[in-house]
N, C-alpha and C positions, 0 to 999 in steps of 0.2 A: 517622377510620381509612380512609387510599387504599385501594382495590380491588388485586388485584393488576396489572391491565390499566392500571390509572393508574399507580401504581408505574413498568411497565416502562416506558411514554411518557415519563414523567421522566427517566428512568436514558438512557432511547435521546436524547433531546433535551442531556442532560448531556454525554453522550460525543460527538457531534454537536459542542457546543461546544468540547472538551477535543480532538479531532482537528482543530478548525479552526485554533487557534493553537500545537499540538503539532507534527500533522506537515503541515498547509497552511504555517505559518510559520516552523519551522524544518528542515523537507526539502523542501518542493515549491519554497522560495526562493532554494535553492543558486545556480541563475545568477548571480542578480544577485551574491552575493558573488563569484563565479568572473570577474564583469568587473572589481568592486570592486577586488579585490585584483591581478588583472593590471597596471591602472593603478599600483596604489599601488607594488605593491613590482619589477615589471617581471621579473616571473619566468615561466619558458615554461608552455605550455599545458597541457604534460605535467604536469609539475610541480602547477600549482594543480588540475589535473583528480583530483588523488590525495585533495584534502581531500575533493570529495563522492563519491569513490569509497570512501574509509575510511570516513567515516559512513554509509554503504550497508552495508560490511561490517560494521559494529559494531553497528547494528539487526538485522542477521540472525544475526549470532553467540550474540548477549544471547537470540534468540528464544527459543531451546530450555530456556535457564534462566526465562525468565520464565514459561513457559509451564508447566516444573514448578512452580513457585512456586504459577501460579495455581490448579494442580489440589489445592495441599493450604494456603492460606493464603487468606483473605480478600481481594477483588479490592483496595477501597481503599485497604490497607497495601501492595499491589505495586505500582499504581497511582502510586499519592501520593506514595511513594518513587522513583519513576522521573521523577515530575515536576519532583521536589526537585532530582535528578540533573540532569535536563537546565536546571534552572535555571543553577544551578551550573555547568554548562557551559559557558552561553553568556556569562555572568558572565567566567568567564575565559577566552574567546575574545574577548571586549574589553577584555580587558587582554595581550594574548598581541603581541609584536613579533617574531616570527620564524617562520619556514615551520614546524617543530618544534612550537612553542607552540600553533599555530591549529591544526596535526595532532592534537596532544592532546588539544585541548578540543574536537574536532569527536566523538573516538572517545566522550570523557564525554557527548557528547550523544545519540551513536547507543546510547548501554548504555540512558540513559536514556528514549529512543525506544522501545525496544526491551521496555521495560516496562513505558510509558504509554500508547502512543499505537493504531497499528495492531492487534498482537495481540490485547493484554489488552482492546479494547474490543469484538472479534473474539468472543470469548470471551463475556464478558458478556450481550451479545447473543442469540447462540447459547443460553446457559441458561433467557434473560427468555421469547423469543419461540420459538412452536413450528409452529403452522399459517402463519403469514403471515412466516418466519422470513428469508426470501431477501427481501422488500420492506425489513424491519427493520434488515436488515444492510445494503442498498443505501442506505436512508436517511441512517443515522448514519456510515456511513463515507464519505455524499457531503462531509462537512466536511472531509474530507484536499484534497477539488480546490476546494470552495469558500472555504477558508482561503487554496489556494495561490495561486489567482488575488486575489482581496485584498488577502493580505497583500505580492505581488510589486510591485503597483503603489502600497502603502504604504512598502514597502521602498525604492522607487526616488528617493520623495522622500527619503526619511530620508539616505540615504547620498549622495544630491546637497547635504542642507543638513549633515549632520554626521558624514559619513564610514562606512566602514564599521564602525567600534567602534561607533559612535552607533547603527546598525543593530541592532548584537547586544545590547546595552542594551536597545534598543528591543520585544525580539521577549524578555528574560526578563522583562520588566514583567508581562505581559497573564500567561504562564507561573505566574509566583511569586502574583500575586495575585487572578487569576481560575480559572485549572486547577486549582491545589492546592488550595483549600479547596473549591472543586465536586466533585473526588473523593473527597477524605476525608468528607465529608459528606452528598453524595447515594449516589456508587456502589454499591452490594454484586452480588456473585458471580453470584447467584441466588437463586429463592426457597425453594428447596432448601435453602440454605445461611445463610438467615437463625436457625435454629433449632438449626443443630448446626455442628458443625467442620466446615472445606474436606473433610476425609480421611476424615472419618465418612458424610457424605454423596456422595461421589464413590464408596461402597462402594454406596450404595444406587442409582446412577445406571448405567442400562443402558450397556453399550457395551464397547470391546473393550480391553484393556490392549494398552502399548506394544508389549510383545515378540508380541502376537497382532497385531497391526495392521501391523508390519511385514513381517509373509509374506502379507500380501494383495494381489493385482494394484491395488485402488485407492488405495491406498497410494501403492503407486510410479510409476500412471499421474498420478496428481495432482500427483506430485515433477515429474514430466516436463513436464506441463502449465505447474508455476509457474515452473522452467527457461525453458521457452520462450517464456514471455509475458512474463519479465523481459529477456532477449537480445533479443527481437524489438522490442517497444515501446519500451524504453529503447534500444535500439541506435539505432531512427530519431529519436527524438523528442529525446536530446540533440544529435543534428548536426543537425536540421530546418533552424535558422536557416540555418547554413551551406551547406546545400544549398540551399534555395530562394535565397541571395545569389546563388550560383555560377549559378543559372538566370536572374539580372539582375534580382529583385526586390529593394525597397529593404528596409533593417533594419527600417524601422518598420512595412512590412507584414509579414513574417518572422514578428516578435514578436508584432503582433496575431496572426493565427493560431495564436500558441500560447495566448494567452491566451482566445480561442476553443474552442480546444481544449478546455482546461480548464473554461469554464464547461457546455461541453456533457456534458464527463465524469461533471461533478456532477449531471445528469437521467438520464445514459445508464446510471449504475450502479445506480438505484433500479429503473429502469424494467425493465432485466438480471434485475434481481434479483425482481422481481413475475412477470417470464416465467419466470423457475426456478421459481418456486412453481406455477405452471400445469400446466407442461410437464415439469417434471424436470430437476434441478440440474444432470446429468452433459449434457441435452442443449439447456440454456442455455449453458451452460459452452462447450460447442463452437461453437454459433454463434458466439458471441463469440469465441474464437481465430480463426475461419474468417474474418470480420469483419475484424478486425486484419490478417488475411493479406491478404485482397481490397484492404484500402484502402492497403497500401502498394503493391500494383501499381495501384492508380492513383495514387499519389500518385509514382512514376516515369513520368509522363506531365501533370508540371505545370508543363510551358513552356507549356501554354496555360490560361489563368488560369480558364475555368470549369470545371477540373477540381478545383480549389480547393473548392468549395462541396461535391459529392458525397464527398469525402475524408473532408472535416470532419465530416460528418454519419456516416460508416461509423466513425470512429474516436471520435467523438465517443459514440456509442454502446456501443463495446465496448472502449476502450482502459484502464478503469479496471475494467470490470466482472468481473475474477477475483476482484477483493479483497472481492467479496460472494458471486460463485459458489462458489468454492473449500470455503470452509468450511461453504456449506452443503450441499452434495456431501458432504465429511469428517463433516458431524455427523448426517446421516441414514444413512449406510453405515455407519460404525467408531464412532458414537455420542458421547457427553459425557462417559464416565467418566475417559477420557484426552485429553479434545479440547485441552486446553492445551497439552501436551507433543509429541502429534501434529500440532497447526498448527505451532508453533512448530519443528520442524524440515522443517514445507514450506514459512515463511517462509525459511529457509534457501536455500533453492534459490532462489525468487523475488529474496531480493538480492544472491543469487550472479548473477541474470542480469541486474540493473540495474548490476552493476559490470562484468562480462562485455562484455556486449553492446557500450556505447558503444567500450571499446577494440578490439573486432574491427572495430566500424564504423570506426575513426577509422584502424585499421592497414592495412587494405583498401584505404583512401581514400590514404593515402602511399603503398603501392604502385604505384597505378592511377592515383592523379590524378582518379578521379571515384567516385559514388555508387551508379551503377547498379550495379555486382556486390554490393558488401555490403548493398544493400537487396534485391537478387533475395534475397539469402540470408538475410534477416531475413522474408523473405514465405515461403520453405520453410519456415524454422523455427515460424514463427505454425501454418504447416498441419500440422505435426509434433504441436504441441499444440493443435491442436482434434481431431486424429487420437485421442490420447491422452486427452482429456478424453471423448471416446465411450466408449472404450473403459473408463471408469472408473465404470461399475457393476458391482456386487457384489450376490450373492443375499443377501437382508436375514434373519438367522437371528432365530431366536426371541426373542433375549433383548434384540433391540433393536426389536423388535415394538410397544412403547408410545414410545419414541422417531421413529418413522420415520411417523408418520402422517398430514405434511407431505404427503407425496411416494409413501410405499408401496412398490411396487414398479418404480419411476419412476426412481429416481435414478442 
């Protein structure tokens, strides 16, 4: 019989593997498909950019529904169903021959990711880990960046040998053969839900109902932080290759910068999660957003080669940190009772930022023929997110005393 700690570690490892192939392979590899589709169809950049943008919106819009289901059903059923939908969407994309066909297939993939990847993994980890929740969130969700770095290089080879359709098929294989069985057989919502239905256990778990939570300052400050993170980080990241090439760097150098950033982010996320466990989630989150803002200011000086190293160090530590720290603050202030639903709505704010940020940066560039103004705005938005994160503390009510042990009054 496995102890609770052993079972929690096994589940965390399973979620790392799942996120490696689901989010890392199916979401973080979008730039590979953008380049391949531009060459295959001759579509405009704006039209092709709608495909990954629509994927982001589908993930975000499905988040509240997935969160609501996770508060009421066993996680393995929700996540397994989502993984199956991802696999179907990938196979449909491999058969598409038109823009509309690819767009619909990516909507299906996005809905499946919303139910099987980032959001539900966060809910499961929050339920299983208490005292070191931030560290566990950081380690498990680091699969997103680890998978993105590895699968980007792999898909680059597959596209060269078999085309973009072959790449979609290649992504579907580990999802259906590895991830789907893993989620159905290993993952459980939490130790409280093994002997009772999710609805019954939710009534026993301390925390706010949705109607109560949306009247608190902490919920809206976290929403602002999520939106600011998405707009600033994604706005800069999507255009960074074009920005660096405009400064005279080669395409190879620019893409290497992206690979290093993703690799460092896989280490930075658990690091910031561990810091959150020690100094309080909202303090670590504010520091992370401040580092994102500062890194953009540093990037604006990238005409000097030596600037790239400190930029990568700063953005590598902080760029993906909110994915671990926002749920840490949420769980330790508003509780676990309706955590899935609440985090689902906060994910809408983040993915909306992922969609809006790159569009705004691109539009400003079209008007000014420079990235300077848009990157300055992105730095300001990240600074606003840091302020909102710092203000996300809330008095811990008596009914949350049981689940607030990791951080007590420091969240």
